[in-house]
N, C-alpha and C positions, 0 to 999 in steps of 0.2 A: 577622497573623490575626486575622480578624472573628471576638470570641468567640461569637458564635451559631450558626457551624460548629460541629458533634458529629457522630460516629457516627451520635446518634438522629435526627439529622434528615435522616438521607439512605435516600429511601424507594427507591430503586437498589441498595440494598448488599447484598452477598453477603458476604463475608468477605474477611479480610488475609489476605497470604502468611504463610508458615512465619518469613521474615524480611522486615525490611525498613529498610536501613541503607545506608549510601552507602560504599565502601570507605576507606580513608584510608592513604594513602601510608606505612611508615614505615621511614626509613633509618637504618643505622647510626652512630653517635656517630662525628665527623670527627677525627683525632690530629692533633696538631699536626706541622708537619712534621717541625721537629728531631727527635722522638722517635719518627720513622715506621718501621718497619723491615718491610722487602719479605718477610722470612724468615718473619717471626714468624706461630706459628697460633694462633688463636683460636679457643676451643672455642664453640659456639652457643650456651652460656648467659649467654656475655659481651658476645650482640651485643644492645643495646639503643639505646634513642632516644635521643639527648642529652635530651632534656625532653619531658614530655607534649605528646603530641599535641593539635593545636586540636580543639574542638568539630566535629561532621560539622554540614554545612550542608546540606538538601534542599532543592529547588524542583519546581515541577511539571512542567519539562523533565527532572530526575533521574526523575520519577515516570514520566514518560512512554517513556524506555529502560529501564527496568526492569518485570521482571514478577513482582516477589516480591508484589504486589497487584494488586487487580480492582477496576474500576469507581471510583467517587469517595470510596469510604471513602479513599484515598490522600492526599485532597486536605484531608483531617482534620491531617495533618500538615506541611502550605508554610504559610509566612510572607508570601507576596506576594497580591496582587490582592483588595484589599480596599478600603475607603472611606476606611479611613488612608491607603492610598498615593494615591488620589484628589486627596485635599486636600493631602498632600505636596507632590505635583506640581503643585497650584495655586500653591501659596505658593511654591515653589522659580523657576518660571517665569510673567515676567510674559504675559498673552493677548498674541496676535498678532491685529492686525485689520487688514484690509484699508483704507487701503495699506498699505504699508512695500517695505524695499527687500531683496531676497534677501541673504543673509550672504555670498555672496561679492563684493559691490559691485557687480553691472549692475542698471541702473534694469530693472525688468521691465515688460511692456507688454503688457494682456489686456483683445482686443478694444475696441481704440482707447483703453484707459482707461492714462496711466501709474500707477505704484507708487514714490511717493518712501519714504524713510527715516526710521522714528520710533525710529531708535538702539536697538533692541531687539535686540542679537545674542543673548540669551539670552532669547530671548522661546520662545514655543509655540503654535501653534496647533491650541486644543482643538476636538473634536467628539465626539459623544456617537451612538449609535442603539440605541432601544428597542424593546423586545419587545412586542407585544400584549398577551400572556400576563402580563406584567409589569404591564401598564395593568391588565389583568383583577382581576389579585391586590388592586391598592391600590382597584382602584372599587368591589368585594366588603367592603374594609375599610371604607373612609369613606363607604360609601353614595352614592355619587357614580357619573354614567357612565362609562363606559368611556372614551370621548372626552374628560371634563372631569377625570379621572384624566392620561389623555396631558398635556394643557395644564396642570396641576400638576406634573408634572415637568418639564413647558419652562420654565416659571417659574420652577424653582429653580435648574435648570442654567444657564440664559441671562437671567433676568430681574431687572428691579432689585431685587427683594425678596427674591432666593433667593443664590447663591454669590457674585456681584459686589459685594454690602453686606458683604462680610466678607475675611478672610483678609489677607497678608502685598502684597497688588497688585492685590487685587480682582480677580481673574482667574474667567473665565466661558466658557462653552463659545460658541463662535460660532456651530455649526449642529447642530441636534437632528432624528437623522433617523429618522423611522418604518421598524422593517424591514420593514413589511409589503409597502412600495413595491418595497425588492430582493427578497422573497421573492416578488412575480408574476416576478422575471426567473428565480428559481429553478425556477418552476413548469414555465416555457416549456421552460428547459435542460435538464428532468427530462423532458417529454414527448420531447425531441430526443432524449433519449439513450437513453431506451428503443425508441423505434423503431425506433434505428439497428440496436440490440443484438437489437432481434429480426427482423431483415430477415435475409433468406433467405443473405445474403452470409456475413455473421458468427454464425449463428445455431449453427452446428455447430465453431465455432473452439474451438479447446483452449489453455489458456493455456499460456504461456510458463514455466518452472522460473526462479524467481527474481525472475518480472515479474508475478508476479500482482496486485499491487495498483499497478502502473505507471500514472501518466499519463494514457502514450500509449496503453494497452488499452480494449478495450470491455467490460466488464463480462458476466455470462454470466446465462443464466436461472438461477433466478431471481435477476432484481435485485434487492438490499435498500438501503434507504433509507441514507444516509450522515451527515444533518444533527443525530441523536445523539452527542454526543461518548462518552455513558458506553458506549454500545454498540460503539462502534469500536474504546475502548480494550478492551474486551473482548475482543472478537473478534480484537484483532492480539495480546494477549497468552496468550489459551487456544486460542482455534479458530482458528488461521491457515489454515483450509482453504476459509474462508468467503469469503476475500479478493478472489479472481475473481467474487465474487457482488457486489461494495461498489459502490455508483454513487461514480463520481468528483468529482460533482458538489459545489462546495463550498456549505456548509449559507448559508444568509441571513446569518447571521454573519459569516462569514467573508467572504463575497461582497461586504459592503456594508463591510469594512476595506480590503479590496482596490481595490474602486473608490473610496474615498476618499483615501487615500492614493496614489494610483497618479496620480490627475488634480490633484490638488492640487500635487502634487509638482511633477507637469509643466506645470502652467499657473503653478505662482504662481514654479517654477525654486528652489525649496528642497530641502532634505535631507528624507527620508521619516523620520528622527531628530526633525526640529520639529514634526512633525507627530503627536499625543496622540489616540489613539482611545478613548473608552469605550462601553463596549458593558453595557449592563442587559437579563440575561436572566434565565427562570426557575429554571436550575439551574446549582447549582455546577457541574457537571463542564463546563461552557461554558469556566472558565477554563482545565481540562487543552486543550480547542479552541485556545484563542487561545496557549499556550504550545508546539504543535505547530512543526517546524525545516521545516516545507512552507508553513507556511504564514505566512510573512515575503516582504522585501522581493526576497529570492533569487529567488524565484519570477517573478517580471516583471517588476523594475526592467532594463533594459535594459543591455548591457555592465556587466553587474553582476561586480564584482573579489571572484574569492573568498575575499580576505587581508579584505574588510570584513567588520563587522559586521552580520551581516541582521537588518534592523529588519522588529518582528511588526509584521502587518496591524491588530491587535488588540491593545492594550497594556497591557488591563486590564478584569475584566470583574467586575462588583459584579450583586447581586440586590436582589428586591424590598424584601426585611428589610434589607440593608446599604443602599441607597438609604435608609431612613426613619434610620439611624445616621450615615448622611451629614448628610442636615438636621438630626438632631440637636447633632450637634457642632458643628456652628456657631449652634446656639440659635436653630434656624427650626421654626417650627411648619408642618409639611405640609400640616397638613389646613386653615390659616390662607390657604395659598396662593390668587392667584385661580386660580376655574375656568374661565377665558377665555386664549383664545390670546393670545398677542403680537401686539401692531399690525403688519399688514402692512410699514409706514413704515418702521419699525426692523429690519427683517430685509434682513442683507446675500445677496447676490446667491451663487448659487454659481459658482466662475469658468468657467463656460461653459451658455450659455441653454439646451440643447436638453437637455443632464444636470440643470440645477437643475427644468426644466420637471417632468423625470421625478422625481427626491427630495423634489419641496415641491410635489405638485399641489394646484390651487386648491379641491379637496374630498378628505375623508378615502377614505383606501381601506376598503373592507368586510373584516369578515374573513369566515372558511368558514363556511358552513351547519353545522348538526350531523349530516349525512350525513357532512361532509369530516373532523369529528374536530376536538380541540383544537390537531392538532399541526403546522399549518400547511398541509394537505391536500391532499400533495404525491400520495396515492393516486388521491385521487378526481378530483383536476385532470388526471391520466395518463386515466385512467378515462374520465371524460368529453370528453376529446382525442380517443380511440377512439370515441367513442360518436357522434362530430361524421361522423364516415366512415359512419357507416350510420346511416339516418334514424327507422329503425323498428324500432331497439332499444329496450332497456330495461334499467336495470339490477337486479338482483338481490342484494338483502343477507341473508346471515346467520348466525346468532349460532353460535362455534363450540363449546368446551368452558368458555368463561368471558365474561363481555362485554369483556374487551381482548383475544379472539383474535374475530376479526369476517373473511367469507370474502362479496366482491363477484364479482358473473357480470357480463359483457356479454352479454346472452342477443336473437335475432332468430329467430324462428321455431321456438320451443323448440332453438334450438342453439346451445351456450356457443359463442362469439366469444372471449373472452381471459376470462381468471380472474385475479384477487390477492389479497391476504388483507392483513391488520394485527394485527400482536402487540406488543403492550405489556407492559412488566416482565418482569420478571427471570428468573420461572416460564417466563413463557409462551417467551422467547428461548431459554431452556434449551431447552425442547423442540422449538423450530425448528431450531438449530443443531446437536443430535444428532440430525436425520431428513436433515439436511444432510451428514453428514459420511461419507464414502466407505467402501464397504462394504472388508471386510477380505478378503484370499485367505486361501480353507482351505486347511487343511493334511492335513486326512482324505483319503482315497485315496476317490477316485471322487466326488469331490463334485460336485453340478453345477453346471456354468458356472465351477468355482472358487473362490466367492465365498461369504464365512460371511452367515448370516441375521441380522439385528439385530431386537432387539423394536421395535416397531411402524412395520415399515416398510409394511403394509398400512391400507387405509382412506382417508379422507377428507382426513384430516391429518396425513399420516405417510407417510416413504419418497418413494415417487415422487406420491404427492398433492402433497406440499410441492411437489416438482420443477413440477409443472406449471403451478404461478402463474407468471407474466409480472415480478408487481413483488409485495415485500412490505415493508410499510411497519413499521419496525421503531422503537422508542422504547422506554426503560430505563422509565420510569417509569409505574405502573399509573394508568390515567385517562389518559397523555397529558401532554405539557407543562404545564399549567396545576395538576397537582400536582407539581412540580418543588418540588427540595428547600428552593432558594430564595425560594419563596413563603410569602407569612406564612401562619401554621399556625392553625386553628380556636381552639386553646388561647392562641396570643397575640393575637387580637384584641380583647377589653377590654382586656390591658394596654395595649395600642398606642393604643387611642383614649383612655384612660384620663392616657397621659401627651401626648394632644394637646388633653385637656380638654374628651374627647365622652363623657362615663360613659352608658351606656344608652341607648346608638343603637338605636331601632326593636325594641329586644328581641334583639339579634341572640344568638349564640352565645355559651355562658358560659365564661370561663377553667375551667379542668379538668375541663367534659366530655371525656375522651378516647374515649367511647364508641364503634365503628364507625359505627353512625347518625348520631353528631352529625360526624363527618368524612366522610361522604358527602354529609349535608347542605350543608357548610361548600364543597366540590369544587361542588356542584350550583349552589350561589350564585355561586362564580366563574364555571362554566362560562357560565352566564346573564349574568353580564355580558361574558363576550368572545364570544359568539355574539349578543348582542342590538346590535354596534357595527354602525350602519348607514353606510347611501352617501348621501349629497345627491344629487339629480339632477342631470345633468350635461349639457349639451351637446355635441353629435356633435364640434364642436373645441374648444380650449381656449386660453388667449392668446398662443399662439408657432405656433397652425395646425397642431398635430400631431392625430395620431387620437386620439381621448379612447376613455374604455373605456365602453362600453356594455351592456346587461342580456343574455345571450346567447342568453336568450326572443326579442329580438327581432331578432337575426340569421338568415338563412335562408344556405340554401346556395347558393354564386354559382352563375353560368351555368354553368361546367365543370364541374359537380356536382363540385367539390371540396371538402374537409369547413369547418366553419365558421371562420372566422378567429377571431370572438370566443368563448374557451369561460370560462364563468362571470365575463363581464363584464371579462377577461382579453385584449386584441387580440395576439395572436401577430404580425402584420407590426410595429405596433409596437416590441414588446420585442426584436424580431430589428433593428429598425431604433438604439434606443438603443444594443443592445449591440455593433451593428457601430460608430458613432459613439464607442463606449468605446476600441474594440480602433483605433481609428483618431487618435484624441487620444492616446495614449500609447504609439504605435508598439508595439505588444505584440499577439501573435499573438493572435485569440480563444481558443483552446484551453488558453495560460497563463494567463488571467486565470478562465476560469470553471472549470478545475477542479483535480485536486491527486489525491495518491498515498497510500498506504496502504504498511505495511511489518511483517511478522514482526516480533516483540517478544522478543529472547532475552535471559535474564541467569542470572549464577550468584550471582545473589544466594542468601543460604541453603543453597548449597553448599559441602562443606569443601575449600577448596585444598591444592594437594597441593602438599607442601614438596620442595624441592630434594632430598634426599635420596632420596623415594618416587619423582620423575620419573627420576632416572639410575638408581637399582634395576629400574624396567622397561621401561626403555629398552633396559640391558644387557641384563636374561631376554629381553625380545624379540628379538635380533640371537644368542641364545645364549651368552652368558657369565655375568658372577656376580662375586663378592666373591671 
């Protein structure tokens, strides 16, 4: 476990449960067969274990199956997914670089190119994905642009002066994927999901008991974002009645992992276990997401054998701060890494031309504008998609009770077409879920409607007001994902720079200033780096002839009067074409690739176990017997 993670670092922390233990089965000591007496009566105090029980070991998967804690506070106790695991894996497994021979001994051929053996049966294909919020945090820390921070990360992971310069095998990452690219696919899929859920055919559908969060069901209004794992963990463990409202769409991190492993294993004819995917994210809770049993090869691998151990789509998640520890452990000065991109001549093409053009476009994808927020812009993209159907409409934005509650309305001729809202931070989330809780039946005689009243059931943001929203973007961290628990903190900036030999750069925030004003100023600088990421001018077509993303303002309605194909620079036609191609390549239906499921988490952790004597006595009394 990385030493930088503690409860003080988690801004989405509520409180742990009354107990956090993994039960250990203790069996009575076995007697030798020659001295065994089948008629011997043993008293309870003589039954003891033959030796002390082994120490309990807890993993992220155990945490997810336990309702003893809520939010990422439980991540304090786990020992996996850190920069140490990254270095250990790189030292154990040599990097696989095409060409090579599949482990089953069959020569592979991809797009006319034959791949021969290099004798690395223990080799691993390393792939990394990097979030834009992580780049923004490092950009603010080292006073560089967001694009330069991304280049420095790529140089560390796959450049000649990075990880490959050391270690036992000189292993490095073959590809570094920008999650902004896959996020565009998530935004289009999210808009499609909302449109389907709000259609007249399913708007009045009721959830089936036991299948409220199933991958095959359609979410109910208001649809709640599912990209934040801290929020999902909290909902599953404490408020399962919101499961019918959760979006079934995978997060950009999860979708990137599914795409990488499903395509590479298919194209190169290697097992998913030989592909190791590292995600660099702003939040510790993303480690929880990577450990979900739903996000493994069992969900998409054709003809999956239930006896096989499922392989996670994301093997390890580290944060911006842990990335700096990764560089430091290899004696690499992160600030000294080249700020320019790697030469294109050194880049290994992804084993599919269309997906290669999608994952590694000729120009960088831009982040969302400030109105979309710092958490991917799901709500704003969906709202803009609806706006394309109403050319004369406008988007109205109003602040709620605080800066982390914002209401969005699409208005045309003084008529509200659709309403959405943004709820960031657990204080606001608790307010949201309380208003979504089903009303209880009143036991008072003569109660109107048979329903009990709940506090705050009236008003613009309560009760029916919340249910009027078509979509709600929910994030656990106040201020959004740029304020994730794994980002470089204001109090750490000078210390990080001092370790890199960059003392007193531009008079930045000093160590020790813990005031709210200084923290807000630092978050403003990170947001500035995030929103300042720009996109270069692009041609209408890219190198392989596919449609290229263009500015939404330059695209008008088509001749049939349908809504714009381009929404905020993202071509819906192009994204649908890529997703359909992905499904064809892997032979897996698109639903299994794009969507996941959620479940109510129940546990008896912390509850007193009933002894056999109490259980038998209770059973006897229930049938009228006794001792």
